[in-house]
C-alpha positions as CSV (number, residue, x, y, z in Angstrom):
1,X,-1.9,-11.2,-16.7
2,X,-2.6,-7.4,-16.5
3,X,-1.6,-6.4,-13.0
4,X,-2.8,-3.1,-11.3
5,X,-0.4,-1.5,-8.9
6,X,-1.6,0.9,-6.2
7,X,1.2,3.1,-5.1
8,X,1.0,3.9,-1.4
9,X,4.4,5.4,-0.8
10,X,3.2,8.9,-0.5
11,X,0.9,7.9,2.3
12,X,2.0,4.7,3.9
13,X,5.6,5.3,3.0
14,X,6.0,8.8,4.4
15,X,3.6,8.7,7.4
16,X,6.3,7.8,9.9
17,X,8.9,10.2,8.7
18,X,9.8,12.3,11.8
19,X,10.9,15.4,9.8
20,X,8.1,17.1,7.9
21,X,8.5,16.8,4.2
22,X,7.5,19.9,2.3
23,X,4.4,19.7,0.4
24,X,6.2,20.7,-3.0
25,X,8.4,17.5,-2.5
26,X,5.4,15.4,-2.0
27,X,3.7,16.8,-5.0
28,X,6.8,16.3,-7.1
29,X,7.1,12.7,-6.0
30,X,3.5,12.1,-6.8
31,X,3.7,13.7,-10.2
32,X,6.8,11.6,-10.9
33,X,5.0,8.5,-10.2
34,X,2.2,9.4,-12.5
35,X,4.8,10.2,-15.1
36,X,6.1,6.6,-14.8
37,X,2.7,5.3,-15.7
38,X,1.2,4.5,-12.2
39,X,-2.5,5.4,-12.4
40,X,-3.5,4.6,-8.7
41,X,-1.9,6.5,-5.9
42,X,-2.7,6.6,-2.3
43,X,-1.6,10.1,-1.9
44,X,-2.3,11.1,1.7
45,X,-4.6,10.7,4.7
46,X,-7.1,12.7,6.7
47,X,-6.2,11.5,10.1
48,X,-5.5,13.0,13.5
49,X,-2.6,15.4,13.2
50,X,-1.5,14.5,16.6
51,X,-1.1,10.9,15.7
52,X,0.3,11.4,12.1
53,X,1.6,15.1,11.7
54,X,3.2,14.2,8.4
55,X,-0.2,14.3,6.8
56,X,-1.0,17.9,7.9
57,X,-0.9,19.2,4.3
58,X,-3.3,16.6,3.1
59,X,-5.7,19.0,1.4
60,X,-2.8,21.0,-0.2
61,X,-1.3,17.9,-1.7
62,X,-4.5,17.0,-3.3
63,X,-4.9,20.5,-4.7
64,X,-1.5,20.6,-6.2
65,X,-0.8,17.3,-7.8
66,X,-1.4,16.6,-11.5
67,X,-4.4,14.3,-12.5
68,X,-3.5,12.5,-15.6
69,X,-6.4,11.0,-17.5
70,X,-7.4,7.8,-16.0
71,X,-5.6,8.3,-12.6
72,X,-7.2,7.6,-9.3
73,X,-6.1,9.6,-6.2
74,X,-7.1,7.9,-3.1
75,X,-6.9,8.9,0.6
76,X,-7.1,7.2,3.8
77,X,-10.1,8.3,5.9
78,X,-10.6,6.7,9.2
79,X,-13.9,8.4,10.2
80,X,-16.7,10.4,9.0
81,X,-14.8,13.8,9.7
82,X,-11.9,12.6,7.7
83,X,-13.9,11.3,4.8
84,X,-15.9,14.6,4.6
85,X,-12.7,16.6,4.6
86,X,-11.2,14.2,1.9
87,X,-14.3,14.6,-0.2
88,X,-14.2,18.2,0.1
89,X,-10.5,18.3,-0.9
90,X,-11.2,16.4,-4.2
91,X,-10.2,12.8,-3.4
92,X,-11.2,10.4,-6.1
93,X,-11.5,7.5,-3.7
94,X,-11.7,6.9,0.2
95,X,-10.0,4.0,1.9
96,X,-11.4,2.9,5.2
97,X,-9.5,0.4,7.4
98,X,-9.9,-2.0,10.3
99,X,-7.6,-4.7,11.8
100,X,-8.4,-8.3,12.0
101,X,-6.5,-8.3,15.4
102,X,-8.5,-6.7,18.2
103,X,-5.2,-5.7,20.0
104,X,-3.8,-4.0,16.9
105,X,-7.1,-2.2,16.2
106,X,-7.0,-0.8,19.7
107,X,-3.4,0.3,19.1
108,X,-4.1,1.8,15.7
109,X,-7.6,3.2,16.0
110,X,-8.3,3.2,19.9
111,X,-11.6,1.3,19.4
112,X,-12.9,-2.2,19.1
113,X,-13.1,-4.1,15.8
114,X,-17.1,-4.0,16.1
115,X,-17.0,-0.2,16.6
116,X,-14.6,0.3,13.7
117,X,-17.1,-1.6,11.4
118,X,-19.8,0.6,12.7
119,X,-17.7,3.6,11.9
120,X,-16.9,2.2,8.4
121,X,-20.6,1.9,7.7
122,X,-21.0,5.6,8.5
123,X,-18.1,6.4,6.2
124,X,-19.7,4.2,3.5
125,X,-23.1,6.0,3.9
126,X,-21.3,9.5,3.3
127,X,-19.4,8.1,0.4
128,X,-22.4,6.8,-1.3
129,X,-24.2,10.1,-0.7
130,X,-21.3,12.0,-2.5
131,X,-20.8,9.4,-5.3
132,X,-17.2,8.7,-4.0
133,X,-15.9,5.2,-4.2
134,X,-14.9,3.4,-1.2
135,X,-12.6,0.5,-0.7
136,X,-11.5,-1.0,2.6
137,X,-8.1,-2.4,4.0
138,X,-8.1,-5.1,6.6
139,X,-4.8,-5.0,8.6
140,X,-2.9,-7.9,10.3
141,X,-4.8,-10.6,8.5
142,X,-1.6,-12.6,8.1
143,X,-0.5,-12.1,11.7
144,X,-0.4,-9.8,14.5
145,X,2.7,-8.7,16.5
146,X,0.7,-8.8,19.7
147,X,-1.5,-12.0,19.2
148,X,0.3,-14.1,16.7
149,X,-1.6,-16.0,14.1
150,X,-5.0,-14.4,13.4
151,X,-8.0,-16.7,12.9
152,X,-9.1,-16.9,9.3
153,X,-12.7,-16.8,10.6
154,X,-12.1,-13.5,12.1
155,X,-11.0,-12.2,8.8
156,X,-13.9,-13.8,7.0
157,X,-16.3,-12.3,9.4
158,X,-14.8,-8.6,8.8
159,X,-14.9,-9.1,5.0
160,X,-18.5,-10.4,5.1
161,X,-19.5,-7.4,7.2
162,X,-17.8,-5.1,4.5
163,X,-19.7,-6.8,1.8
164,X,-23.0,-6.3,3.7
165,X,-22.2,-2.5,3.9
166,X,-21.5,-2.6,0.2
167,X,-17.8,-2.6,0.0
168,X,-16.5,-5.1,-2.6
169,X,-13.0,-4.0,-3.0
170,X,-10.9,-5.2,-0.1
171,X,-7.2,-5.1,0.6
172,X,-5.7,-7.9,2.8
173,X,-2.8,-6.3,4.5
174,X,0.3,-7.9,5.9
175,X,1.0,-5.0,8.4
176,X,4.2,-6.3,9.9
177,X,5.6,-8.8,7.3
178,X,4.4,-11.8,9.1
179,X,3.0,-13.4,6.0
180,X,4.3,-16.6,4.3
181,X,3.0,-18.2,1.1
182,X,1.2,-20.9,3.0
183,X,-0.6,-18.3,5.2
184,X,-1.5,-16.2,2.1
185,X,-3.1,-19.2,0.4
186,X,-5.0,-20.2,3.5
187,X,-6.3,-16.7,4.2
188,X,-7.1,-15.8,0.7
189,X,-8.9,-19.2,0.1
190,X,-11.0,-18.8,3.3
191,X,-12.1,-15.3,2.2
192,X,-12.8,-16.3,-1.3
193,X,-14.8,-19.3,-0.3
194,X,-16.9,-17.4,2.1
195,X,-17.2,-14.0,0.3
196,X,-16.9,-14.7,-3.4
197,X,-18.1,-11.4,-4.5
198,X,-15.1,-9.6,-2.7
199,X,-12.5,-8.3,-5.2
200,X,-9.2,-8.8,-3.3
201,X,-5.9,-6.9,-3.5
202,X,-2.9,-7.7,-1.4
203,X,-0.5,-5.5,0.6
204,X,2.8,-7.1,1.8
205,X,5.8,-5.9,3.7
206,X,9.3,-7.1,3.2
207,X,10.2,-7.3,6.9
208,X,11.6,-10.9,6.6
209,X,12.5,-10.9,3.1
210,X,9.3,-12.7,1.8
211,X,7.5,-9.8,0.2
212,X,7.9,-10.9,-3.5
213,X,7.6,-14.6,-2.5
214,X,4.2,-13.7,-1.1
215,X,3.3,-11.9,-4.2
216,X,4.1,-15.0,-6.2
217,X,1.7,-16.8,-4.1
218,X,-1.0,-14.2,-4.7
219,X,-0.4,-14.5,-8.4
220,X,-0.8,-18.3,-8.3
221,X,-4.3,-17.3,-7.0
222,X,-4.8,-15.0,-9.8
223,X,-5.1,-12.0,-7.7
224,X,-4.2,-9.0,-9.9
225,X,-4.0,-5.9,-7.6
226,X,-1.1,-5.2,-5.4
227,X,-0.2,-2.3,-3.1
228,X,3.4,-1.3,-2.9
229,X,5.7,1.6,-1.8
230,X,8.2,3.3,-4.0
231,X,11.8,2.7,-2.7
232,X,10.4,0.2,-0.2
233,X,9.7,2.8,2.4
234,X,7.0,2.7,5.1
235,X,5.7,0.7,8.0
236,X,2.9,1.0,10.5
237,X,3.9,3.3,13.3
238,X,1.6,1.4,15.6
239,X,3.0,-2.1,15.1
240,X,6.5,-3.1,16.5
241,X,8.9,-4.5,13.9
242,X,6.9,-3.1,10.9
243,X,9.7,-2.3,8.4
244,X,9.2,-1.2,4.8
245,X,6.5,-2.2,2.3
246,X,7.2,-4.2,-0.9
247,X,9.2,-2.0,-3.1
248,X,7.3,-0.8,-6.2
249,X,10.2,-0.9,-8.6
250,X,11.3,-4.3,-7.4
251,X,7.7,-5.6,-7.6
252,X,7.3,-4.2,-11.3
253,X,10.7,-5.6,-12.3
254,X,9.6,-9.0,-11.0
255,X,6.2,-8.9,-12.7
256,X,7.6,-7.9,-16.1
257,X,10.2,-10.7,-15.7
258,X,7.3,-13.1,-15.2
259,X,5.6,-11.9,-18.4
260,X,2.8,-9.7,-16.6
261,X,1.7,-6.3,-17.8
262,X,1.7,-3.2,-15.6
263,X,1.6,-0.3,-17.9
264,X,4.5,1.2,-15.9
265,X,7.9,2.3,-17.3
266,X,10.4,0.8,-15.0
267,X,13.2,3.2,-15.9
268,X,11.0,6.1,-15.0
269,X,10.0,4.4,-11.7
270,X,13.6,4.0,-10.7
271,X,14.1,7.7,-11.3
272,X,11.1,8.3,-8.8
273,X,12.9,6.0,-6.3
274,X,16.0,8.1,-6.6
275,X,14.0,11.4,-6.3
276,X,12.5,9.9,-3.0
277,X,16.0,8.9,-1.7
278,X,17.3,12.5,-2.4
279,X,14.2,13.9,-0.6
280,X,14.7,11.8,2.5
281,X,18.5,12.0,2.5
282,X,19.1,8.3,3.4
283,X,19.7,5.1,1.3
284,X,16.3,3.3,0.7
285,X,16.0,-0.5,0.8
286,X,14.9,-1.0,-2.9
287,X,17.2,-3.2,-4.8
288,X,16.5,-2.7,-8.5
289,X,17.1,1.2,-8.1
290,X,20.8,0.1,-7.4
291,X,21.3,-3.2,-9.3
292,X,19.3,-2.1,-12.4
293,X,17.3,-4.5,-14.5
294,X,18.2,-8.2,-14.8
295,X,19.9,-7.7,-18.3
296,X,21.8,-4.5,-17.4
297,X,25.1,-5.0,-19.1
298,X,28.6,-3.5,-18.2
299,X,31.8,-2.8,-20.2
300,X,34.0,-5.9,-19.4
301,X,37.0,-3.8,-20.2
302,X,36.3,-1.4,-17.3
303,X,35.7,-4.3,-14.8
304,X,38.4,-5.6,-12.5
305,X,40.0,-8.8,-13.3
306,X,41.4,-11.6,-11.1
307,X,45.2,-11.1,-10.6
308,X,47.2,-14.2,-12.2
309,X,49.3,-16.2,-9.9
C-alpha cells in the first residue's frame, strides 16, 4: 500500500519548546525533510503569540523554505484572522481543529465545541473564496485526560458537521497517547459507518509505547495517511501527560519493513532527526536514529566477546 506521511514536527513538535528556535534553523529542518522525500509538511501555525510564542516567525518560515515540486506546505489556522494571515503568507493548505472533548476544547481553544465548529465554518468560507484547501483535525478522539473515554457518537457528530461544511479530509488525533488498537478500531469504524465520504488520516502519540501498534491497527483498516513528527518530538501544551508524537523515522522504518511504500529515503530522514537533535541540544526519543535499520550489520571482530571461564 502507498502510505502518505504528513510531517508535523516543525509545528506540533516545536510548538512547546521554551527556547525560541531561530527561523534559519526551522527552515533548514523543513528543507532537509523535503530533501528526504517527504512531500507534506505542517510547517507552522498562525495562532496567538501569547499562547504559542515559538510560532512568531510563521510568515518568515513560509517565505524562506524551499518548495519542491509536488510539495504541500500546510499551516494550523484556528480562526479567520489566522487563516487570512496564512493565505497571505503563501500556505498551500490550512488546517482547522476542534476537540471531541468539551473540556479539552475549552483548555485548548477557550470556547465550546459548538462555537469551534461555527468558527471552522467561517474559516472554510474564507478558504473556499481564496481557493486554498482546508482539512480538519479532531483532537482527543481516542480519550481525554480530563474526561476519560470520549463517546464515539460525539466524534461522529463533529465529523458529520465538518462534512456538511465541505471538509472531507479529517485527521483523528490521539492528543495524549490514550489510544489502543481496540479504541482505534471502534472510533474509526463508527466514523466510517456514519460518514463514509470522510477521508481519514490518523495522528498518534507514543506516550504509552503504543504509537506504532496503533498505526498497525489503522493499516488493518486500510487507512493510508498518517501524521508523525521527526525525532518523536512534540506534545499538546494544553493536555497533561502529552509526550511526543509517533516518530517519523521509526514509522517509515516500520512501514518499509511491512512492505508499504512511502517515497521517503530513510537514511536521509535519519539525518534530519540528527539535525533536529543538534538544534534542540538534547537527546530525542526516536529509536531508529540510534539503532539504525533492522539489517544494520557490525564488524564481529570489533565487538566485545564473552570471557572464557
